[in-house]
Residue frames as qw, qx, qy, qz and C-alpha x, y, z in Angstrom:
[[0.332, -0.718, 0.370, 0.488, 0.61, -36.90, -10.91],
 [0.681, 0.714, -0.122, -0.109, 2.02, -36.24, -14.29],
 [0.885, -0.136, 0.167, 0.412, 5.40, -37.15, -15.61],
 [0.031, -0.832, 0.325, 0.449, 8.48, -35.38, -16.85],
 [0.879, 0.381, 0.260, 0.117, 9.59, -36.14, -20.28],
 [0.514, -0.484, 0.328, 0.628, 13.31, -35.81, -21.13],
 [0.428, 0.399, 0.579, 0.568, 12.54, -35.48, -24.89],
 [0.017, -0.899, -0.360, -0.249, 10.36, -32.45, -24.16],
 [0.473, -0.784, 0.088, 0.392, 13.02, -30.96, -21.73],
 [0.571, -0.049, 0.433, 0.696, 15.54, -31.28, -24.67],
 [0.207, 0.671, 0.485, 0.520, 13.17, -29.32, -27.04],
 [0.266, -0.932, -0.245, 0.034, 12.63, -26.79, -24.33],
 [0.602, -0.510, 0.216, 0.575, 16.45, -26.17, -24.07],
 [0.423, 0.183, 0.525, 0.715, 16.82, -25.70, -27.75],
 [0.052, 0.837, 0.465, 0.284, 13.77, -23.37, -27.81],
 [0.403, -0.858, -0.103, 0.301, 15.33, -21.22, -25.15],
 [0.525, -0.298, 0.384, 0.699, 18.61, -21.00, -27.03],
 [0.294, 0.469, 0.573, 0.605, 16.78, -19.89, -30.18],
 [0.158, -0.936, -0.300, -0.092, 15.11, -17.11, -28.14],
 [0.306, 0.711, -0.250, 0.581, 18.52, -15.98, -27.12],
 [0.597, -0.680, 0.134, -0.405, 18.11, -17.02, -23.49],
 [0.648, 0.360, -0.641, 0.198, 21.30, -18.73, -22.95],
 [0.067, -0.402, 0.679, -0.611, 21.53, -18.26, -19.23],
 [0.764, -0.003, 0.247, -0.596, 18.01, -19.84, -18.75],
 [0.863, 0.318, -0.349, -0.182, 18.92, -22.50, -21.14],
 [0.400, 0.440, -0.747, 0.296, 21.94, -23.46, -19.16],
 [0.421, -0.208, 0.614, -0.634, 19.83, -24.00, -15.95],
 [0.867, 0.169, 0.076, -0.462, 17.49, -26.12, -17.85],
 [0.653, 0.506, -0.562, -0.023, 20.28, -27.97, -19.46],
 [0.058, 0.369, -0.812, 0.449, 21.72, -28.95, -16.03],
 [0.647, -0.028, 0.499, -0.577, 18.27, -30.09, -14.85],
 [0.852, 0.350, -0.256, -0.294, 18.01, -32.22, -18.07],
 [0.464, 0.478, -0.726, 0.169, 21.39, -33.64, -17.42],
 [0.298, -0.256, 0.745, -0.538, 20.41, -34.61, -13.65],
 [0.781, 0.146, 0.169, -0.584, 17.27, -36.02, -15.02],
 [0.833, 0.365, -0.384, -0.160, 18.94, -38.34, -17.54],
 [0.243, 0.516, -0.755, 0.324, 21.75, -39.22, -15.13],
 [0.443, -0.175, 0.705, -0.525, 19.53, -40.49, -12.38],
 [0.535, 0.070, -0.758, -0.367, 18.61, -44.03, -13.31],
 [0.822, -0.388, -0.012, -0.417, 16.67, -46.73, -11.53],
 [0.962, -0.222, 0.015, 0.161, 19.49, -49.24, -11.42],
 [0.671, -0.116, 0.107, 0.724, 22.51, -47.28, -12.98],
 [0.036, -0.661, 0.025, 0.749, 23.58, -43.84, -13.90],
 [0.208, 0.416, -0.483, -0.742, 22.78, -42.38, -17.38],
 [0.371, 0.206, 0.906, 0.008, 20.01, -44.85, -18.10],
 [0.230, 0.059, -0.375, -0.896, 18.01, -42.21, -20.14],
 [0.178, 0.324, 0.897, -0.243, 14.75, -43.45, -18.77],
 [0.096, 0.560, 0.691, 0.447, 11.41, -43.04, -20.56],
 [0.203, -0.764, -0.183, -0.584, 10.18, -40.37, -18.04],
 [0.266, 0.049, -0.675, 0.686, 10.37, -39.23, -14.45],
 [0.203, -0.648, -0.718, 0.151, 7.66, -38.82, -11.70],
 [0.077, 0.767, 0.228, 0.595, 6.18, -35.19, -11.95],
 [0.487, -0.847, 0.004, -0.213, 6.46, -34.52, -8.19],
 [0.765, -0.543, 0.256, 0.234, 9.44, -36.51, -6.96],
 [0.320, 0.798, -0.466, -0.206, 11.53, -36.42, -10.18],
 [0.538, -0.326, 0.776, 0.048, 12.47, -40.04, -9.69],
 [0.214, 0.308, -0.720, -0.584, 13.05, -42.01, -12.86],
 [0.682, 0.138, 0.597, -0.399, 10.21, -44.21, -14.28],
 [0.753, 0.574, -0.065, -0.315, 9.54, -46.19, -17.21],
 [0.952, 0.108, 0.137, 0.252, 11.93, -48.16, -19.23],
 [0.332, -0.726, 0.323, 0.508, 15.59, -47.25, -19.34],
 [0.437, -0.126, 0.652, 0.606, 17.61, -46.82, -22.69],
 [0.404, 0.772, 0.478, -0.111, 15.03, -44.70, -24.47],
 [0.555, 0.317, 0.337, 0.691, 16.54, -43.44, -27.82],
 [0.050, 0.824, 0.326, 0.460, 14.45, -40.32, -27.74],
 [0.545, -0.832, -0.026, 0.099, 15.68, -39.27, -24.35],
 [0.708, -0.284, 0.318, 0.563, 19.36, -39.84, -25.30],
 [0.449, 0.352, 0.393, 0.721, 19.21, -38.25, -28.73],
 [0.087, -0.918, -0.277, -0.268, 17.26, -35.28, -27.38],
 [0.586, -0.762, 0.086, 0.264, 19.87, -34.66, -24.74],
 [0.648, -0.147, 0.388, 0.639, 22.73, -35.01, -27.12],
 [0.271, 0.630, 0.416, 0.597, 21.09, -32.59, -29.64],
 [0.291, -0.940, -0.143, -0.108, 20.37, -30.06, -26.89],
 [0.652, -0.598, 0.168, 0.436, 23.97, -30.35, -25.67],
 [0.585, 0.216, 0.427, 0.654, 25.35, -29.95, -29.17],
 [0.064, 0.842, 0.320, 0.430, 23.10, -26.76, -29.83],
 [0.434, -0.893, -0.079, 0.090, 24.06, -25.46, -26.47],
 [0.629, -0.444, 0.325, 0.549, 27.93, -25.89, -26.95],
 [0.436, 0.158, 0.494, 0.736, 27.83, -24.69, -30.51],
 [0.086, 0.843, 0.455, 0.274, 25.27, -21.69, -30.29],
 [0.436, 0.002, -0.110, 0.893, 26.58, -18.27, -30.19]]
């Protein structure tokens, strides 16, 4: 089973926005928020990755790339016209 990478998810949201697919980007942004919010011990841990089938958080919490990617995607989503 592979993993889901939050950084890659953030890049995907940004790519969809640049293609003008705002509705799809919104759905993906919500998935990204749920992924980052669900932690192993606490909410908003920004874990390294998630299990590819179950979606449960894996790896170490507090990954700067997961957090920075999410914040950048959110910023672009809220400021993209």
